[in-house]
C-alpha positions as CSV (number, residue, x, y, z in Angstrom):
1,M,-31.4,-9.1,-8.0
2,K,-30.2,-6.1,-10.0
3,C,-26.5,-5.7,-10.8
4,R,-25.2,-2.4,-9.4
5,I,-22.7,-2.0,-12.2
6,C,-24.5,-2.8,-15.4
7,G,-28.1,-2.7,-14.2
8,E,-29.1,-6.1,-15.5
9,R,-31.3,-8.5,-13.5
10,F,-29.7,-11.7,-12.3
11,F,-30.6,-14.6,-10.1
12,I,-28.5,-16.5,-7.5
13,R,-28.5,-20.3,-8.0
14,R,-29.5,-21.9,-4.8
15,S,-29.6,-25.5,-3.6
16,L,-31.9,-27.1,-1.1
17,L,-29.4,-26.4,1.7
18,S,-28.9,-22.7,0.8
19,L,-32.6,-22.0,-0.1
20,F,-33.3,-19.9,3.0
21,N,-29.9,-18.2,3.3
22,E,-29.9,-14.4,2.9
23,D,-26.8,-14.2,0.8
24,K,-26.9,-10.9,-1.2
25,E,-24.9,-10.4,-4.4
26,Y,-24.5,-7.0,-5.9
27,I,-22.6,-7.9,-9.0
28,C,-23.6,-10.3,-11.8
29,R,-21.3,-12.9,-13.2
30,D,-20.6,-10.9,-16.4
31,C,-19.4,-7.9,-14.4
32,Y,-17.2,-10.2,-12.3
33,K,-15.6,-11.4,-15.6
34,K,-15.4,-7.8,-16.9
35,Y,-13.7,-6.5,-13.7
36,P,-11.5,-9.3,-12.6
37,I,-10.0,-9.2,-9.1
38,N,-6.3,-9.6,-9.3
39,I,-4.7,-9.6,-5.9
40,N,-1.1,-8.3,-5.8
41,Y,1.1,-8.7,-2.8
42,E,4.2,-6.7,-2.1
43,T,6.5,-6.5,0.9
44,I,8.4,-3.4,1.9
45,Q,11.3,-3.8,4.3
46,L,11.4,-1.0,6.9
47,D,14.1,-0.3,9.5
48,C,12.7,-2.6,12.2
49,H,9.6,-4.1,10.7
50,K,8.0,-4.8,7.4
51,A,5.0,-3.4,5.5
52,M,2.8,-5.6,3.3
53,V,0.8,-4.0,0.6
54,I,-2.1,-6.0,-0.8
55,S,-4.0,-4.5,-3.7
56,I,-7.1,-6.0,-5.2
57,F,-7.1,-4.5,-8.7
58,K,-4.3,-3.9,-11.2
59,K,-5.5,-0.4,-12.0
60,K,-7.9,2.2,-10.7
61,L,-11.4,1.6,-11.8
62,R,-14.3,4.0,-11.8
63,L,-16.5,1.7,-9.7
64,D,-18.0,1.8,-6.3
65,Y,-15.5,-0.4,-4.5
66,N,-18.0,-1.2,-1.7
67,L,-19.6,-3.7,-4.2
68,F,-16.6,-5.9,-3.6
69,F,-17.0,-6.0,0.1
70,K,-17.1,-9.8,0.3
71,E,-13.7,-10.1,-1.2
72,Y,-11.8,-7.6,0.9
73,S,-13.7,-8.6,4.1
74,K,-12.3,-12.2,3.6
75,I,-8.8,-10.8,3.2
76,F,-9.2,-8.6,6.3
77,L,-10.5,-11.4,8.5
78,S,-7.5,-13.6,7.5
79,L,-5.2,-10.7,8.7
80,Y,-7.1,-9.6,11.7
81,N,-5.8,-12.1,14.3
82,N,-2.2,-11.8,13.3
83,G,-1.4,-8.9,15.5
84,V,-0.6,-6.4,12.8
85,N,-1.9,-2.9,12.0
86,V,-4.2,-3.0,9.1
87,F,-4.9,0.2,7.0
88,F,-7.6,0.5,4.3
89,L,-6.9,2.9,1.3
90,D,-8.8,3.5,-1.9
91,D,-5.6,3.9,-4.0
92,L,-2.0,4.2,-3.1
93,K,0.9,6.1,-4.6
94,Y,4.4,5.3,-3.5
95,S,6.7,8.2,-2.6
96,Y,9.6,8.9,-0.3
97,D,7.3,10.5,2.3
98,F,5.1,7.4,2.2
99,Y,8.0,5.2,3.2
100,E,9.0,7.5,6.0
101,Y,5.4,7.5,7.4
102,L,5.3,3.7,7.3
103,D,8.6,3.5,9.1
104,C,7.4,5.9,11.9
105,I,4.1,4.1,12.3
106,S,5.8,0.7,12.6
107,K,8.3,2.1,15.2
108,I,5.5,3.7,17.3
109,E,3.3,0.6,17.2
110,D,6.2,-1.8,17.3
111,S,4.5,-4.1,14.9
112,D,4.3,-4.9,11.2
113,I,1.9,-3.0,8.9
114,V,-0.6,-4.4,6.4
115,I,-2.1,-2.0,3.8
116,L,-5.1,-3.2,2.0
117,C,-5.9,-1.0,-1.0
118,F,-8.0,-1.3,-4.1
119,S,-5.4,-0.1,-6.6
120,I,-1.8,1.3,-6.8
121,R,-1.2,4.4,-8.9
122,D,2.0,4.6,-11.0
């Protein structure tokens, strides 16, 4: 396969049990090391509920974030059955209006909120 970040060819090591699986990888091991995933978890207390912000990278990268679909799909599937509202964002910047919007959404839906984003801007 060809890495979609650096363009180098790489191979997936397979065993006898996984020989016929159609697992696709889009990023080589070197690029995984170069762009490490660092999951940050923050909780924001709202009036009635709480909002949880989960970011995957420490800073905004100039990459196609869809290449990391396996990682954030695992996070989403772990949150899906908990009865919370999940929002996906590319990047997030905290502001006073942002907190107000979160509070309104949590009151309307009467549930907690989970925001899954790739990076948080300062």
